[in-house]
C-alpha positions in Angstrom: 0.0 0.0 0.0 1.3 3.4 -0.9 0.7 6.0 1.9 -0.5 9.6 1.7 2.8 10.7 3.1 4.6 8.9 0.3 2.4 10.3 -2.5 2.9 13.8 -1.0 6.7 13.3 -1.1 6.4 12.0 -4.7 4.3 15.0 -5.7 7.0 17.3 -4.3 9.8 15.4 -6.1 8.1 15.5 -9.5 7.0 19.1 -9.2 10.5 20.2 -8.2 12.0 18.3 -11.1 9.7 20.0 -13.6 10.3 23.4 -12.0 14.1 23.0 -12.0 14.4 21.6 -15.6 11.7 23.7 -17.2 10.0 20.6 -18.7 6.4 21.3 -19.6 4.7 18.4 -17.9 4.7 14.8 -16.8 2.4 11.9 -15.9 2.9 9.2 -13.3 1.3 5.9 -12.3 2.3 3.7 -9.3 0.7 0.2 -9.3 0.9 -3.0 -7.3 0.5 -6.4 -9.0 -3.3 -6.1 -9.1 -4.4 -2.5 -8.6 -3.4 1.0 -9.5 -2.1 2.7 -6.3 -1.5 6.2 -7.4 -1.9 8.3 -10.5 -1.2 12.0 -11.2 -0.5 14.5 -13.9 1.9 17.4 -13.4 2.2 20.6 -15.5 1.0 20.7 -19.1 1.1 18.3 -22.0 1.2 21.2 -24.4 3.3 24.3 -23.6 1.3 26.7 -25.8 -2.2 25.8 -24.7 -1.2 24.9 -21.1 -3.5 21.9 -21.3 -2.9 19.8 -18.1 -1.1 16.5 -18.3 -3.0 13.5 -16.9 -2.2 9.9 -16.1 -3.9 9.0 -19.5 -1.8 11.4 -21.6 -0.1 9.6 -24.5 3.6 10.0 -24.9 6.3 8.5 -27.2 7.9 6.2 -24.7 11.0 5.6 -26.9 13.3 2.7 -25.7 10.7 1.5 -23.1 9.5 -0.2 -26.4 12.5 -2.6 -26.2 10.8 -4.7 -23.4 7.7 -5.0 -25.6 9.9 -6.2 -28.5 11.5 -8.6 -26.1 8.2 -10.0 -25.0 7.2 -10.5 -28.7 10.4 -12.4 -29.4 9.9 -14.6 -26.3 6.4 -15.4 -27.4 7.9 -16.8 -30.6 10.6 -18.6 -28.7 7.8 -20.3 -26.6 6.0 -21.2 -29.8 9.1 -22.8 -31.2 9.5 -20.5 -34.1 12.6 -18.7 -32.8 15.4 -19.9 -30.5 17.6 -17.6 -28.4 20.7 -19.2 -29.9 19.5 -18.8 -33.5 21.9 -16.8 -35.6 20.2 -13.6 -36.8 21.1 -14.5 -40.4 18.6 -17.4 -40.2 15.7 -15.0 -40.0 16.9 -11.8 -41.8 18.9 -10.9 -44.8 21.7 -9.1 -42.9 24.9 -10.2 -44.5 27.9 -8.2 -43.1 31.0 -10.1 -42.1 30.5 -12.1 -39.0 26.7 -11.6 -38.9 26.2 -15.4 -38.9 27.9 -15.5 -35.5 25.4 -13.1 -33.8 22.6 -14.7 -32.0 19.1 -13.5 -31.0 20.1 -13.6 -27.4 23.2 -11.4 -28.0 21.0 -8.8 -29.7 18.6 -8.8 -26.8 21.4 -8.1 -24.4 23.4 -5.6 -26.5 26.3 -8.0 -26.4 26.6 -8.9 -30.1 29.9 -7.0 -30.6 28.1 -4.3 -32.7 28.5 -0.8 -31.3 25.9 1.8 -31.6 25.8 2.5 -35.3 23.9 5.8 -35.1 20.7 4.8 -36.8 18.5 6.4 -34.2 20.6 9.5 -34.2 20.1 9.9 -38.0 16.4 9.4 -37.8 15.7 11.4 -34.7 17.7 14.4 -36.0 15.8 14.3 -39.3 12.3 13.6 -38.0 12.4 16.0 -35.0 13.7 18.9 -37.2 16.9 19.1 -35.3 19.2 19.0 -38.4 20.3 16.6 -41.1 23.2 14.1 -40.7 23.1 13.2 -44.3 22.8 9.4 -44.3 20.2 7.8 -46.6 18.1 5.8 -44.2 14.5 5.6 -45.1 13.5 1.9 -45.6 14.8 -1.6 -45.0 16.8 -1.7 -48.1 18.6 1.5 -47.0 19.3 -0.1 -43.6 20.9 -3.3 -45.0 22.9 -1.2 -47.4 24.1 0.9 -44.4 25.0 -2.2 -42.5 27.1 -3.6 -45.3 30.5 -2.9 -43.8 29.4 -3.1 -40.1 31.3 -6.3 -39.6 34.5 -4.3 -39.4 33.2 -2.7 -36.2 32.8 -6.1 -34.6 36.3 -7.3 -33.7 38.2 -8.6 -30.7 38.0 -5.2 -29.1 34.2 -5.0 -29.1 33.1 -8.7 -28.8 31.8 -9.6 -25.3 31.4 -5.8 -24.6 28.1 -4.3 -23.7 27.3 -1.7 -26.4 23.7 -0.4 -26.4 22.4 -0.8 -29.9 19.1 0.3 -31.4 20.1 -1.5 -34.6 20.0 -4.8 -32.6 16.3 -4.3 -31.9 15.6 -3.4 -35.4 17.1 -6.7 -36.5 15.1 -8.5 -33.9 11.9 -7.0 -35.2 12.8 -8.3 -38.7 13.4 -11.8 -37.3 10.0 -11.6 -35.6 8.3 -10.6 -38.8 9.9 -13.4 -40.7 8.3 -16.1 -38.4 5.1 -14.3 -37.5 4.3 -13.3 -41.1 3.1 -9.8 -40.2 4.6 -6.4 -39.5 6.1 -5.8 -36.0 3.6 -3.1 -35.0 0.6 -5.2 -36.0 2.0 -8.2 -34.1 2.6 -6.2 -30.9 -0.9 -4.6 -31.1 -2.6 -8.0 -31.6 -0.5 -10.2 -29.3 0.4 -7.8 -26.4 -1.5 -4.5 -26.4 -5.0 -5.8 -27.2 -4.9 -8.7 -24.7 -3.7 -6.3 -22.0 -6.5 -3.8 -22.7 -4.0 -1.1 -23.8 -6.5 0.2 -26.3 -5.0 3.6 -26.9 -1.4 2.5 -27.1 -0.1 2.5 -30.6 2.7 2.8 -33.1 0.6 5.1 -35.3 1.7 8.7 -35.2 -1.6 9.9 -36.9 -3.7 8.1 -34.2 -1.4 9.7 -31.6 -2.0 13.2 -33.0 -5.7 12.7 -33.2 -6.1 11.5 -29.6 -7.7 14.1 -27.3 -5.1 13.5 -24.6 -1.7 13.4 -26.2 1.5 15.2 -25.2 2.8 17.6 -27.8 6.4 16.8 -28.6 8.7 19.5 -27.2 12.4 19.9 -28.2 15.0 21.6 -26.2 16.0 25.1 -27.2 18.3 27.7 -25.6 15.8 29.1 -23.2 13.6 26.0 -22.6 11.4 23.9 -24.8 9.3 24.5 -27.8 6.7 22.4 -29.7 7.9 20.3 -32.6 6.7 17.4 -34.7 6.6 13.9 -33.4 9.6 11.9 -34.7 7.8 8.8 -35.9 10.4 6.3 -37.0 8.8 3.5 -38.9 12.2 1.9 -39.5 13.0 1.5 -35.9 9.6 0.8 -34.2 11.0 -2.0 -32.1 13.8 0.1 -30.8 11.7 3.0 -29.7 8.4 3.5 -31.5 5.7 2.7 -29.0 3.2 5.4 -27.9 1.4 4.9 -24.6 0.2 6.4 -21.3 1.4 5.8 -17.8 -2.1 4.3 -17.0 -1.9 1.8 -19.8 1.8 1.1 -19.0 0.5 0.3 -15.5 -1.4 -2.7 -17.0 1.8 -3.9 -18.7 3.7 -3.6 -15.4 1.0 -5.6 -13.6 1.4 -8.3 -16.3 5.1 -8.4 -15.6 4.6 -8.5 -11.9 2.2 -11.5 -12.3 4.8 -13.4 -14.4 3.3 -12.8 -17.8 -0.4 -12.9 -16.9 -3.2 -10.4 -16.5 -6.9 -10.9 -15.9 -6.7 -14.5 -16.8 -4.8 -13.9 -20.1 -1.3 -15.4 -20.3 1.0 -13.7 -22.7 4.2 -15.7 -22.1 5.6 -18.5 -19.9 6.7 -17.1 -16.6 10.1 -18.7 -16.7 10.8 -17.1 -20.1 9.7 -13.7 -18.8 11.9 -14.3 -15.8 14.9 -14.7 -18.1 14.1 -11.2 -19.6 14.2 -9.7 -16.1 17.4 -11.6 -15.0 21.0 -10.4 -15.2 22.8 -11.6 -18.3 25.6 -9.0 -19.0 27.3 -6.2 -17.1 26.3 -2.9 -18.8 27.8 0.6 -18.6 26.7 2.3 -15.3 24.0 4.5 -16.9 22.2 1.3 -17.8 22.1 -0.1 -14.3 24.0 -2.9 -12.5 23.0 -5.6 -15.0 21.1 -6.0 -18.2 18.6 -8.7 -19.2 16.5 -8.8 -22.3 15.2 -5.3 -22.9 15.2 -4.7 -19.1 18.0 -3.4 -16.8 18.5 -4.2 -13.2 19.8 -1.9 -10.5 19.5 -1.5 -6.7 18.0 1.6 -5.2 17.5 2.1 -1.5 18.5 -1.6 -1.0 15.6 -2.8 -3.3 16.0 -4.3 -6.8 14.5 -2.2 -9.6 13.9 -3.9 -13.0 13.2 -1.3 -15.6 14.1 0.7 -18.6 14.2 4.3 -19.8 13.4 5.9 -23.1 14.7 9.1 -24.8 13.0 10.5 -27.9 14.5 14.0 -27.8 10.9 15.3 -27.8 9.7 13.2 -24.9 11.2 10.8 -22.3 10.0 8.0 -20.1 10.9 5.3 -17.5 9.3 2.2 -16.2 10.3 0.2 -13.2 9.3 -3.0 -11.4 10.0 -3.5 -7.7 9.6 -7.3 -7.6 10.3 -7.5 -3.9 7.5 -5.1 -3.2 5.1 -6.2 -6.1 5.1 -2.5 -7.2 5.5 -0.9 -10.6 6.1 2.7 -11.7 5.6 4.4 -15.0 6.7 8.0 -15.5 6.5 10.0 -18.8 7.6 13.5 -19.7 6.5 15.9 -22.5 10.1 16.7 -23.3 13.6 15.3 -22.6 15.0 17.4 -19.8 18.6 17.3 -18.6 17.5 15.2 -15.6 16.0 12.0 -17.1 12.8 10.4 -15.8 14.9 7.3 -14.9 16.6 9.4 -12.2 13.3 10.7 -10.9 11.8 7.2 -10.9 14.7 6.1 -8.7 13.8 9.0 -6.4 10.3 7.7 -6.3 11.6 4.2 -5.4 13.5 5.8 -2.5 10.4 7.4 -1.2 8.4 4.2 -1.5 11.2 2.6 0.6 10.9 5.4 3.2 14.3 6.7 2.3 15.6 10.0 1.1 15.9 10.5 -2.7 18.9 12.9 -2.2 20.7 10.3 0.0 20.4 7.3 -2.3 20.1 8.7 -5.8 23.5 10.2 -6.8 22.1 12.6 -9.4 19.5 13.9 -7.0 22.0 14.2 -4.2 24.3 16.2 -6.5 21.6 18.6 -7.6 20.3 19.2 -4.1 23.7 20.2 -2.8 25.5 21.9 -5.6 23.9 25.3 -5.1 25.8 25.5 -1.8 29.1 25.6 -3.7 28.3 27.7 -6.8 28.6 31.4 -6.9 31.2 34.2 -6.5 34.3 33.9 -4.3 37.0 36.3 -3.3 40.4 36.0 -1.7 41.9 38.2 1.0 41.1 41.9 0.2 39.4 40.7 -3.0 42.6 40.6 -5.1 41.7 37.2 -6.5 38.1 36.4 -7.5 36.5 33.2 -8.8 33.1 32.3 -10.2 32.0 28.7 -9.7 29.3 27.4 -12.0 27.5 24.0 -12.1 27.8 22.3 -15.5 25.6 19.4 -14.7 27.7 16.8 -13.0 30.9 18.8 -12.7 31.8 22.4 -11.9 33.7 25.1 -13.8 35.7 27.8 -12.0 36.8 31.0 -13.6 39.7 32.6 -11.6 40.7 36.2 -12.2 43.5 38.4 -10.7 42.9 41.7 -12.4 43.5 41.1 -16.1 44.9 37.6 -15.6 42.2 35.0 -16.1 42.1 31.2 -16.2 39.3 28.5 -16.3 39.3 25.0 -14.8 37.0 22.0 -14.7 36.4 20.5 -11.3 35.3 16.9 -11.1 33.6 15.8 -7.8 35.3 12.9 -6.1 31.9 12.0 -4.6 29.2 12.4 -7.3 26.5 12.8 -4.6 28.3 15.8 -3.0 27.5 14.4 0.4 30.7 15.9 1.9 33.0 14.4 4.4 30.9 14.0 7.5 33.9 12.6 9.4 35.6 16.0 9.8 34.7 18.9 12.1 33.9 21.0 9.0 32.1 19.6 6.0 34.5 19.1 3.1 33.7 18.5 -0.6 36.7 17.3 -2.6 37.2 17.7 -6.3 39.9 17.1 -8.8 41.0 19.6 -11.5 42.4 17.6 -14.4 45.8 18.7 -15.6 48.1 16.9 -18.0 50.0 14.4 -15.9 49.4 16.1 -12.6 45.7 16.4 -11.5 45.2 19.0 -8.7 43.1 18.3 -5.6 40.6 21.1 -4.8 38.5 21.5 -1.7 35.3 23.3 -0.7 35.1 23.6 3.1 32.0 24.7 5.2 33.8 26.6 8.0 30.7 27.4 9.9 30.9 31.0 8.7 30.4 30.1 5.0 32.0 28.0 2.3 35.6 28.5 1.4 37.3 27.3 -1.8 40.9 26.0 -1.5 42.3 26.0 -5.0 46.0 25.6 -5.6 47.6 28.4 -3.5 44.5 30.3 -3.1 41.9 30.5 -0.3 38.7 32.2 -1.5 35.6 33.0 0.5 32.1 32.6 -1.0 30.4 36.0 -1.3 27.1 35.2 -3.0 25.2 32.5 -5.0 
């Protein structure tokens, strides 16, 4: 059961996130394995009309789609039409050198040896009106032509390495289509969305635009966000093309919490779905502690979170399962702010575990404390001055002595900026990279204010 105190804290967290980042709006659902526990909309789904966001607002959920693609593949594995150890060449016409060594399971886990090849970057830049990269990539023939020399990217340096790949999931959708004998989007709608009652979820951009409760896509500009067109990528629907609402994603989360069942309908064998949620490879830190099939695993506030995020440049999203608590969370945003919904979702997990988001989520901890360090500093009699600025994960410091100026980057030794609580005065330590000789830097809370110890200088904070 989610308590009123927890939902109040969640409201504060989400509201502060939108206020800090300038994102137009967001929608949230928290569910247990049978019942929606909490649902809310925050801000607006359209920045021009200021129309409120609701739990039913539709968003492009981007890479959250990968878990749906995984479920579709596992359905075909259960039916005996695909096998996890099948080479992808058995079910597609991909033919670059070494393609016959790549298995379906390796594509699911981003461990095929293929690095990110930039397909999504090309399509998103073009379709969201962000600019043109100049690669012809419009249909399947273009894709296979583009992949012709990709085998050279897959060598002893990249094999067995986790490398997140949207192209991998495009190829998985082609394998699915070859055995299911229908397009990927039609398959997912018939075999997953319809059985779960996800009636408004779709891959159809026109249906999305015609829906009375959809989030206008907003792209980042210098002073905030502005409306733009929806970047519908028919070529990469399996990698990131699903459109859904947090409320409908709640049904999907309940199905996963129930082992592949919902309301008497079984979508996949529970053991196969369990493999998707399990740990198979060690990813890069931003993707969690482990990666399964279209799902990542991480520990937040001492509880396991199985989830995935999505970034569409014009919207962003995150889903998470808390299997130890039988809870699920879906969070979608009407833009892609600097602080991603996956970070906020982790903060929600901390609240549900009666912990402090700032204490257990590094990014939230950093942002809650960095303001105490930024601002203008001066040395004795003001001869030396410095301006410390937050650059989103690190600081920059501009130091001036009259006409003499220099700029440095300061990297925090502790990304949460908790500070050294074992000293009489709180100390935050940073490193200023220098060729061959990095320089330690300290901020010290003396009780009278914050002082910056940089090289030979001691500077006192004057203002924020």
